[in-house]
N, C-alpha and C positions, 0 to 999 in steps of 0.2 A: 504494499499499500504506500509506496514511496510517493506516488503522484498526489495522494491525499495530504501527505505532510507538505508537499510544495503548495497545494491549494490553501491550506491553512496559513502558510507563510504570506501568500498573496493577499489574503483577506486581513491579516494582522497589520501588514504594511499599509493597506488601504485606510484602516481605522487611524493608524498613527499619522498618516499624511493629513487626514481630516483634522485631528487634533492640533497639529502643528499649524495648519491654516487658521483654524479657529482662534488659537491663542495669539496668533500674529495679527488678528483682526482683519483677515483677508476677506473681501466681499463675496468671493465665490465659495466660501467654506460650506455654506448650507446646501449648495448645489452638489456636494460630493456624496450625499445620502449615505451617511455612515451606518444606518440601519440595514443596508443591503449586505455588507460583508458579515455583520452579526447574524443575520438570518441564514446566510450560507453556512456559517459556523454551526448553527443549530441543526441543519440538514445533516451535515457531516457527523455531528455528534450522535444524532440518532442512528446513522449508519454504523458508525464505529462501536457504539455501546451495544447495539444488537449483535455485532460480530463478537464482542467480548463475552456477553452473556451466553450466546449460543455456543461458543467454542470452549470456554472454560467451565461452565456449569458448576460454579463454586457456590458455597453458602452465601446467603444474603449478607451476613456479617462481614465475611471476607471481602466480598464485592465492595461494600460501602467503605470498609477501612482502606482498601487500595485507592478508591476514588478520592477519599478524603485526603489521603497523603499526596495524591497527585495535584490537588487544588490548594490545600490550606497552607503549607509552608511558604510558597512564594506569595500567596495572597496576604498572608500575615506580614511578611516583609514589606510589601507594598503599601498595606494599610498603616503600619507603624511609620513608614517613611512619609506618607501623606499627612498623618497627624502631626508628625514632627516638623513638617515643612509648611504648616498651615499658615503661619505668619507671613511667609514668603508669598504664598498664594493670595492671601488677603491684600498684601501690598500691591500685587500686580493688578488685581481686579478693582481695587478701590482708589489707589493712590498713584498708579503709574500713568505714563502718557497713553497707555492703551485702555484705561479705564472707561472712556466713553464707548468703547466697543464690547464692553463686558457686562452689559445691563442684566442679561438673564443669569450670568454667574453671580452677580451681586445679590439678586433676589434669592437665589438658591443658598447662598452662603449665609444670608440672614436667617433662613429657616434652620440651617445647621447650627448656628450660634445660639439660637433660642433653646435648643435641646441637645447640646453637644455630647453630654455623657450618655444620654439615651441612644444617640446615633451610634456612638463608639460600641456600647454593649450589644446593640442589635447587629451591627456589622460583624462582631465577633462570632455570632451564631451562623453567619452566611445566609440568613433568612431575611435580610433587610429588603430584598426585592419583593417579598410577598406582602409587604405592608403598604396599603394605599395611602394616599396623602391625607385622607380623612382621619387616619389613625396616627401617622407620624409624618408630618409634612416634609416633602423632599427626601424621603428615605432611600429611594432607589438610586439617586444620583449624589447623595451626600458623601463627603470625605474623599471618595476615590471614584470618579464618575464611571470608569469602564467596569467597575465591580458589579453593576446591576446585572450584567449578563453572567457573571460568575455565580451570583446568587440563583439566577434562573437555571444554570447548569446544575448546581447542587440540588435544587428542587427536583429536576429531572432524575438525577441519580437516585434519589430517595424512592422514587416509584418505578424506575425503569425495569427492574427485573420482574415485577408484577405485571406490567403493561406488556412486555415482550412475551411473557409466558402465556398470555391469554390470546395472543394473535397467532393462532395455529393453522389458519387457512386464509385464503384471499377474502373470503366473506367476512371473516372476523376482522381482517385489517380494514375492510370497508366500514363496518360497524364501528370499529374503534375510531377511525378518522371522523365519521360523521358525528359521533358523540362528543369528540374533542371539539369539533367544529361548532356544534351546538353550545358547548360550554364557552367556547370563545365569544360567541355572540351574546350569551347571558351576561358575561362580564361587560361587554360593550353597552348593553341595554341598562345595566345596573348604574351606569354613570360613574363607577369608581375610577378614579384617576391614580395611576401609579407612576406618572412621570415618564417612564419608559415601559415597554412590554416585559416587565421583570417578574411577573407572576406567572406561574407554570401554565395555568389555563389560557393565558394569552398566547402562548406559543406551543402548546401541547400538539396541535395539528401538524406543525412543522417537524417536531421530533418524530411523530408517528409516520410521516412520509418518508423520513430517513430510515426509520426501522423497516418500513415496507420495502424500500428499495433494496435493503440487504436480504431480508427474509425470503422475498419472492423473486429476486433477480439474481443476486450474487451468490448467496449461500448454496442454492441447489447446484451450482456449477461446479463446486469443489475446486475452485481456482481457475476454471476454464471460462468461456464466454458463452453467453446465451445465444439461442437461435435468433435470427432477425425478427421472426414472428413474436416471440416473447419480449424481445427488446422494444418493439413497436407498441405492444400492450402496455408495458410499464412507462414508456414515454407518453402515451395517451393518458394514463392514469396521472402522471405527474403534471401534464397540461391541465387537466380537470381540476386537480387540487390547487394548482397555481391560480387558475381562474376564480375558484371559490374563495381563496384567501386574498385575491386581488393584490398579489405580491410579486413585484419584479425580482425580488431576491430569490423566491422559489424558482422562477424561470431560470435565473442564472445558476442556481445551485443544481437544478436538475440537468441543465446543459453541461455543466462540468462533470457531474456523475456519469452522464451518458458518455462524454468524450473518454473518461478514464476506463469505462467498461464496454466500450463499443464493439459489437460482435464482428467476427471475421466474415468476409464475403458480403458485407452490406455496403451500399453506397455511402460515400463520405468517410470511409475507413481511414484513408490516408491523412485527411485533415485531423480526424480524432486522435490518430497516433502521433501527429505532430504536437497537439495540445498536450497529450500525455507525456511526451518526451520532454517538452519544456518544463512541465511541472515536476518531472523527475530529475532535472538537472541537479548536480551536486549542491550549487549555490542556493537553488530553491528549496532543496531538501534540508539543507542547513538552517535556513531561515525558518522553514516549517518546524523543525525540531525545537527551535527556541521561540515559536510563535506565542505560546502562553506567557512566558516571561516578558516578551516584547509587548504583548498586549496589555499586561496588567501593570508593568513598571514604567511605561514610556511617559505617562502624564506627570508623575513627580519629577522625572528627569527634565521634562520640558519646563516645569516651573523653575528649576535650578538654572538651566541654560538662559531662560528668559530674564531671570533676575540679574544675571551677569551682563546680558546684552543691553537691557533698557538704560542703564546709566550712560552707556556709550553711544547708542544709536537713537535714543529718544523714541519718537513716534514714527520712524521711518519703517513702516510695516513691511514693505517688500523686501528690504535688506534683512530685517528680522526673520522673515519667512525663509529667505534663501540660506542665511547662516544656520538657522535651526535644521533646515533639511540636511546640511552638511554635518552638523554636530549630533543630532538625535537620529542615528541611523541604525539599521537592523544589526550591523556588525557589532554593535555595543552589547548586544544581548547573547552573543554566541559563546 
C-alpha cells in the first residue's frame, strides 16, 4: 500500500499549504478548500482500518490500544506545544500587522480564553470534536485547530470494529451507509453546530464508503485486481455516494482509490498506473510516512516561524507567505 502513503502525504501537504496561506493573510486561502484533503483522509482511513480489522482479527482492547498509541503520543506533544506557544499565537492574531486578517481566529481565541482549563481537559480525552458549540463553544477548533479531525478519527476507532463486523455483505453495506447518511441529516436538521464536521455522525458515511471499498473490492482479490465489471460497479457505488453527500472530496478520494487499484485490461490503465507510480515515488512515500506528524505539528511551527518573520517583514504578506513555504516544509517532519 505504498501509494496510499503517498496519497496521505499529498493531502497533508495540501492542509499545510492552506494554513501557511491563511496565517500569511493571503486572500486566496479560502479557495484552497482544506476540507477536501481531510475528507480524502477519512476515506483512506475507512479503507485502511477495514484492512487492519479484517486481517489481524485481534481483540477489541488490543486494537484500541494500538490505535491509541498511534495517535496520542504525537498528538500530546503537539497539544502541549500549542498550549505553551499560546502567547505567541495571541500576539500574532491580536497585536501583529496581520491582525486585521485574523478576525475569525480572534473570535475563536476569545471562546478558548473564556474556558481555557475546560478546553485543555476535554482535549486530553481526544473527544473535544464530539462537543457542539452549545455545550463548549469553539471546542473542535480550540488550542490546536487541525486536532478536530484527530478527535473524529479517534471516535471512529472506538466503533470501527463493531461497524466492520456487521458489514458482511453488499446489502449490509448499503444499509449501513443509508443509516449513517440518515444520521448525518439528523445532525444537520438538529441545528447543532460543531464548528467543523468533527462529530462521528457527521462523517460516518465517508468512513463506511472507505470500508466498503476495501471489503467488497480490494479484500476479495487477495492482493490482485478486480475484474473490470466489479470495478465499474464499485465506481458507480462511489459516484452515487458522492452525489448523496454532495462532496467533491468523495469524488477525489474515489478517483485516487480507483487509480491505485485499477484493474488490468480496462481502458485508462496506463494513466492509472502513472498516478500510482507517482504516489509510490520514494519522496512521496517518505512524506506519507510522516504525514501524521506533519499534519498535527505544522501549525505550532507556523506560529514560531511567523513570530520571527513579523518583526522583520511587517505586513508584507506575500514575502511572509513565500518565506514560510521555504521554512515550514515537509522535510522538517521526516
